[in-house]
Structure formats: structure tokens, C-alpha cells
N, C-alpha and C positions, 0 to 999 in steps of 0.2 A: 581793683580797677578804678582809675581816676574818673571823676565825673565833673561836668561843668557846673559852676555855681549859677543859680538863677540870677537874672539881671533885672527883675522887677518882682514886686509882691503885690498881688491883687487881693483885696479883702472884701469878699461879698458879705453883706450884712454889717457894713462899717458903722452904722448908727445903732446897732443892736447891743444887747446886754453883754454878750460874750466879748465883743470887741472892747467895750467899756471896762469890764472887770479884768480881762486876761490879756487880750492881744496888745492893746496900747501900752500897758505897763511892760510887757515883754519886749516890745520894739524899742521903748525908751531905754530899757536895760541894755539892749544890744547897742544902741547909740552911745551910751555911756562907755562901753568897752571899745568903741570904734569899730564895731562889727556890722553896723548898718550902713551899707554902701550902695544902696539901690533905691529907685523910686518906689513909693508905696501909694497905690491907687485904691481908694475906698469906693465901693459900689453899693448903692442902696436905693430904695424907692423915694424917700423924702427929697424934696427939692431944696437942699442945703447949699449955702455958700461955703467956700473954703474957710472963711473966718469962723462960721458956726462949727465946722468940723474941728478947727483948732481949739475952740472953746471946749468942745466935748472931750478932746484929748487931754487938755489941762485939768478938767474936772476929774477925769479918770485917774490921772497920776496923783492928784491930791488925795483921792480916796484910797489909793494903793500904797500910800506911805509918804507922799510929798515929792516936791521937785527940788532936788539938791544939786543939779548940774544944769545951769541955764544955757551953757554952750551946747550940751548934748540935746537939750530940748529944742533949741533954735535949729540945730542940724536936722533933728527928726521932723519938725514942722515944715522945714524947707523942702523935704522930700515928698510931702503929702500932696495928692491930687484927689479930686472927687468927681465921680460920674453918677448922675441920678437917672433912674429909669426902672421900668417894669421888666422883671426877669423873663416874662413871656414875650417880650417885644424885641425883635431882631435889631431894632435901632439902638437899644441899650448896649448890645455887644459891639455894634459898629462904632459907637462913641468910645467904648473901652479900647477898641483897636486903635483909634486915633490918639487916645491918651497914652497908650503904650509906646507910640512912636517907633523908635528904632529897636526897642526891646524885642528879643527873639526867644528868650528862655524864661518866660514869666512863671511864677508859682502862684496858682490860684487857690486861695484859702476860702473854703465854704463854711463861713461862720453864720449859717442860716438854718432855718427849720429843716429837718430831714425830708419833709414833704416836697421841698424845692430842690433837693440834690440832683435828681434826674433832669429836671428842667434846665438848671444852670449848666450842668455838664454838657448836655446836648447843645445848648446855646453857645458854649465855648467852642465846641467842635464845629458847629455850622459857620461860625465867624472866622474860622481858620486860626484860632488862638491856642490850639492844642499841640501843634508840631513843635517839638523841642521843649514843651512846657511840662509842668508838674501840677498835680491837683492834690490839695490837702483837705481831707474830708473829716469833719468833726463827728465824734460819736453822738448818737448811736448809729452804727452802720447796719441798718435794717432793724426790724422789731421782732422778727422771727426768721426761721430758716428760709422760707419762701421769699420774703422781701429782701433778705441779704443776698440771695442768689440773683434776684432780679436787679438789685442795685449794682452788684458786681458786673452783671452782663451789660448794663448801661455804661458803666465806667469804662469797660473794655471796648465798647464801640468807639470810644474817643481816645483813650489813653492806654498804653501798655502797662502791664502790672508794675514794672519797675518805676513808673512815673506816678503811681498812686500811693499816697501817704495817708493811711488811716490813723488818725491821731487819737490817742488816749493819754490825757495829761498825767495819769497815774504812773505810766511807764517812764516819765521824765523826772520823777522824784528820786532824789539821791538815795533814800532809804530802800527803795525798790531796786534800784540798780545794784545796791550793795548786796542784795540777796544772791544775785548771780555771782558776784565777785567772791563773796564769803564762801559760797559752796565750793567753787572750783579753784580758788587760790590757796586753799588749805587742805592738807592731806589727812588731818585727824578726823574729819567728819565722815568721809566716804565709807569707812568700815561699818558704821552704825546707821547709815542713812538708808534704811530699808525695812521691810516688814518683820525681820527678825528682832529688831531693837526698838522700833517705833510703834507705840500703841495706837496713837491717833494724832491728828493735826487739827487745830482750830484756827480760824481766821475771823477776826471781828473788825468791822469798820463801823464805828458808832458816832452819832452826831447828837448833840444836846438840843439843837434847834430844829424847827419844823420846815415846812416847804417855803417859807419866807416870800410870800406873794407870788410864788411860781406854781400855784395850784393847777392852773390850766395846763402847764407843761407836764406836771407830775401825773395828771389824769391820763396822759397819752403814754406814760412810761411805767411808773411803779418801780419799787425797789429791786425786783428781780431783774428787770431789763436794764435799769439805770446803773446798778452797782454790782450785783452778784455775777451776772453773765459776762461782764467785761472786766471791771477792775479786779474783782476777787479771783476770777478764773485766770487772769494773767499772773497773779501772785502764785496760785496753785501750780501753774505751768513752770514757773521759775524754781519752785521748791521740788517739783516732782520729775523734772526732765533729766534725761541721761546726759553725761558729759558730751559736749559737742566734739565732733571728730576732727575739727580743725578750728583755728582762730579766725572767725569771720562771722558777721551777723547772719548770713544765710544758714550757717550751721546751727546757730541758736534758733532761728526760725524753724528749721527742720525738726529739731527736738521738741520745741514747744507744740508744734502742730501734732506730733505723735502723741503727746500727752492728751490733747483735746480729743483726738480720735480714739484714745483708749478709755476715756471717761464713759462709765456706764450711763445710759439714758436715765434721767431722774424720774421717779414715780411720784404720784401725788402723796404717798405716805412718807416720802423723804423730805417734804416741804411743809413749813409752817409760815403762813402769811398773817401779818398783823396790821392794824391801823390805829394810830394814836387817837385818843379821845379828843374830839374837837376838829379833826381833819375835815369833816364834811361841812364845817362852817367857814372854811378858808375860801377866799375869793377864787372863783374859777373852778371850784370843786362841785361835782354833782351831789345833790342832797341824799341820794341813795348809793353813793360811790362804794365800789368793792375794791378799789385800788389799794394795794398794800404799801404802807410806809415802813414796814419791817418785814424781813424775810430771813428765815433760817433754813438751811439745807444740809442734808447728809449726802455725801458724794463718795463714789468708789472709782478707783482707777485700776483697770484690769491689765496690769503689767506684771512681769516677774518681780520687780522691785516692790510694788505697792499692793499686790493682791491681798485682799482682806483688811487693809488698813482703812478705817473710816476717816473721811475729811469732813469737818463741820464748818460751814460758812454761815455768817450772819451779818446783817447790816440793818440799820434803822435810823429813823429820825425821832427826835424828842426822847432820847435815851439819857442815861445817868451822866455819861461823860462824852466828850468829843475826843476820840482816840482811835487808832488803828494798831492792832497787835496780832502777831502770830504766836501760837503756843504749840510747840512740838513736844508731845508727851512721850517719854521713853518708858519702856517696859521695866518692871521691877527686877532686881537681881534674881537669879534662878533659885537661890536658897536664902531663906530669911534667917540670917545668923543673929540679928538683933531684933527684939520684939517691936521696937518703936519704928522700924523701917520695913515691916512686913506689909504685903499687899493689903489694901483697904485701910491703911492707917494714915491717910492723907495723900496729897498729890505726890506723884513719883518725880524723879529727876526730869528736867525739861530744858529745852532751849527756847528762849523767848526773843522774838524780834519785835521791838517797838518801832512802828513806822512813823507815827505822829502822836502828839504834837512835837515831841523831841525824840529823835531816833536814838535807839540803843540796841545792843545785842547783849543778852544776859544768859548765863549758864547756871542752872540751879543744881547744887549737890549737897548731900548731907555731911555734916561735920560734927564731931563729938564735942559735947559740952565738957567744961572742966569738972573734974571730980572722979571718984572711984568707979561710978556706974558707967556702963556703956549705953549712954543715952545721948542723942544728938538732936540736931535741928537742921532744917534746910536753909541754906544761904545762897544768895545770888552773887555771881562774879560778873561785873559789868565789863564787857569787852570793847565797847565802842560807844561814844556819845556824839551827838550832832556837832558839826563844826560850823563856825560862822563863815559867811561869804559864799554860801551855796547858790548856784544858779536857780532861778525859778523854773518850774517844769516847762512852761510855755516858752520861756526864753531859750532853753536848751532845744526843745522840739522844733521851734520855728527855725532856729539857726541850722539844725540838722537837715530839715526838709529842704531849705533853700540851697544847702550844700549837696543835696542828693544822698545823704547818709540815712539809710533805712533801718538802722539797727534797732531803734526804739519805736518802730511802728509795726502795725499788725498786717499779716499777709492774708490773701484771699482765702486759702484753704483753712487757715486757723480760725478765721471769722466764721466760716460756714460750719466747721466741726464743733465750735463752741455753741452755736445756736442749736445744732442737732441734739446736744445733751439736754437742753432745757425745753425744747420744742414740745415734748409730751405734756408738760405741766403749764404751759403758757395759757391754755384755754380750759384744760380739764384739771380743776383744782378745787379745794374746799374754800368756802368764803373766808375773807379776812376776819380775824377775831380782834376785838378791841383790846387796847392795853393802856395803862396809865402813863401820862407824861412823866418823865423823870425816872421811869423804871428801866429795867433791862429787857423790856418786851413782854409778850404774852407768856403765860406759864406753859403753854403747849411746847414752846421751844426747849424748856427744861426736860420735858418728857422725851422729846426727840433724841436728846443726847444722853439720857439717863443710863442706857446700857453700857456706855463707855465713860461714865463719870459725870462731871458737871462742867458748865461753861466757866472759863476763866474770864472774869470781868476786869477789864483794864482799870487801874487806879489812876489818880492824878499823878502826873510825872514828878519824879524826884526834883527837889530844889537843886540848882547847880551850886557847886561849892566854889 
């Protein structure tokens, strides 16, 4: 069904960090493609002039890679307006209404702290700015099941579900989108994509850097809330979902939601929480902080396809590499004809998705070495490597939200089902254990996975040929 394109974009939090790092570069990229054809109204508390906002935008673009199209920059800046005011003051939304003028289908982007989501959504509604409009809500959408339900209820006081776009930039990455395409555009995978052939699945999202002066934010989130429950759960859903019954994003949303609902609630024994050495000395961090900067989790999905298959998720800061990978371990052959390929003699065949820093899909198989003996080694066949010219995630997601395309956004029932999985361990868990910077996290994570082997540690990416 065709939907109307938004006729204005309102960015709440226009002077903030997210706008500087992500939103302004994405809008500039849209302008370069000729896809930015509406006014952009920034809203924030500081009393800035439009000239100061222009300076902020230019600084953002220089940090994001530079300004290489002065005509696009001029067009982008000419579309900018600015409204200053307190989000608790009705006068702020009245000023926004005046700035919107004849616009009747604005998209409201909430690039603000989660504590302000409800205040701003209600302010939009009270000012009569919700009819025909959309709202784009930045993650985290809630911090547990109860708060997610509460925020959904507030959002639905003002907007219908089809007008709510819960944004997770991870879903806009080309490598993540390719998981869905690779699974269902190829026929060879389906016969082995089940508990009969897959032994386990690992997903790692590792970062070499720490909280980078965002300690105060991290104290309110932690790795489990910030990465595992949203980014990595979304990847699990794409890997574990059943084939959609028809071609349409609602069908994909239905299958993803079924995966979240089938996830077994996580127990404290399924989780390892770690904290890198020195985290408590970061600005904004409590001296006795128990917030985790590393989390490893064992997960089970109680469906016919996945019953009994363990899923291992981990993410952390100050680790050995900055990389994101999926390792799908296949079961060994039913009969060991060759001694060097028998169970327990190394990693079995696998399918590996490298999501970043350079995306690739690889299939590992054993091949015989030259000579008389039946001795071989495991080799990888690369199926895909990253291509140049990809859209930035925020560029893609902003464009989709303004066009009313909800394919890459998260639905209400999926959000709540995902929180229900981790809700038991958000407050009832063991203390975070320290780990060394530059390591792969605390040793307890190795114990967590030991029954099913060992973690696959992503290596530095291959040099391009």
C-alpha cells in the first residue's frame, strides 16, 4: 500500500551528540543524492542562532569524512530552521508549529535521552502536531519489560503503531540486511538450517575502545541493555526466523516476533558480566559501579527448528579487536572415515558471516592435502566481500522513515517479547567480574561455552587484493 512521504523533518536534540555524529552526516548524504526535499527543523534547549547551527553541521561533516559537495551542503543548510525551548513548556511546541507552517505530515525524530521520550511525545500530541505525522524513536526503547510497555502505551496515546518507527541503526547495515537475503534467496541452505545439522551458533560484537567519555550514559545502560538485547537479538531473529509467508515487511516482522516469543527466558547461570579494568575511573562512572562493559549469554529458542541448539552471544568494550562476526558451527559427519576429521580434532565445518569492519560470508570445508595419505585441512571459501558505495545506516533508515517504509524498524510486540527474555537477569545477576583491557573478556565466558567448544575470536580482516 502506498504511503505519503513526510513533508518536514523535526530533529529533537539537534545540538546533541547523536545529531552531530550520525544525523547530520546522513542528511548531507541524502542531499548529495538529491533525496532531501523537505525542511529540517532542529529543536533543542540552547538558545542558538541559525548561524551557530550551520557551524555545528559543518563541524559534524568534517569529522564524518569531509565536505566534498558544496552545492549539496548549501542546499542542506538552506533547509535548516531552529527552535529553542524547554520540552516541558507548551510554548516550545507552539513555536515548532509556527516553524512547520504549511507542513502537515512531519516526521519527528527523538534524538534525545530516553527519559524525555514520553514528555516530547505528549508535547507533540498536545500541540496538534501528530495528525498525519510519524515519530522516530531512537533506542533504547525502554530499559526493561515494564518501561517498554509504558513507553509503548504513551506512544499509542498519540500515534498509531504504523506511524511509530523504532530505530536501531544496526538493522540499516548492508551486512545485516544480507543475512535475510542470503538465507531466503538461496535454496542450498534450507536443508541444513536446523537442529539436525547445526551444533551451535555464536555471535560476537567486539570493540577495542572503551566508553569514550560516555561513562554517564553507560552507567544507565550497560552492555546487556545497550547491545545484547537489541542489536544481537535482532541478528538472532534474522538467523532463526522461519521463511516469511509472503513478500512484505509485515511478514518478516511476524516471523521475527515469533522468534523472540520462542526464546527461553534467560537465567543468571546463562550470563557472564564483565567490567574492563579502569572503567570505574572514567568520567561519569560511579566509584563502586557494577555496570557491565562485557556480556556473554547462552540462549535457547524453543521451536521445532532450533530445539536444543545453543546460541552464544557476547559483546564488550576494550577487547582485542573491533569486529562483528557470526559463526554457525555444523555438526561433524555421522561416521569418521578419516582420523584427522573425527569429532574433537578441531573446529567442524562452519558458515561464517563477518559483519564488520569489512563484510564477508565464508564457508569452511575440509580438503585433502597433496600426497598419498588421506590427510586434509580446513579451508574457507569466501562468498561475498563488501562493496564500495554502500549507504550509511542512518541515511537509509532516515530515508525509509520519511517515506513510511517500516521494513527495517522494530514492532511493538517484538520489543516487548525481547525484553521479556532478559527481564529475569536485569536485576538478579552475579556481580561483574574484572577483565584485562585488550583481552577477549573474563575467563568465565570461556567456561560458559565450554560444553559446546570454544569462542571463535574474530581476527583482523583480510587485506583486499
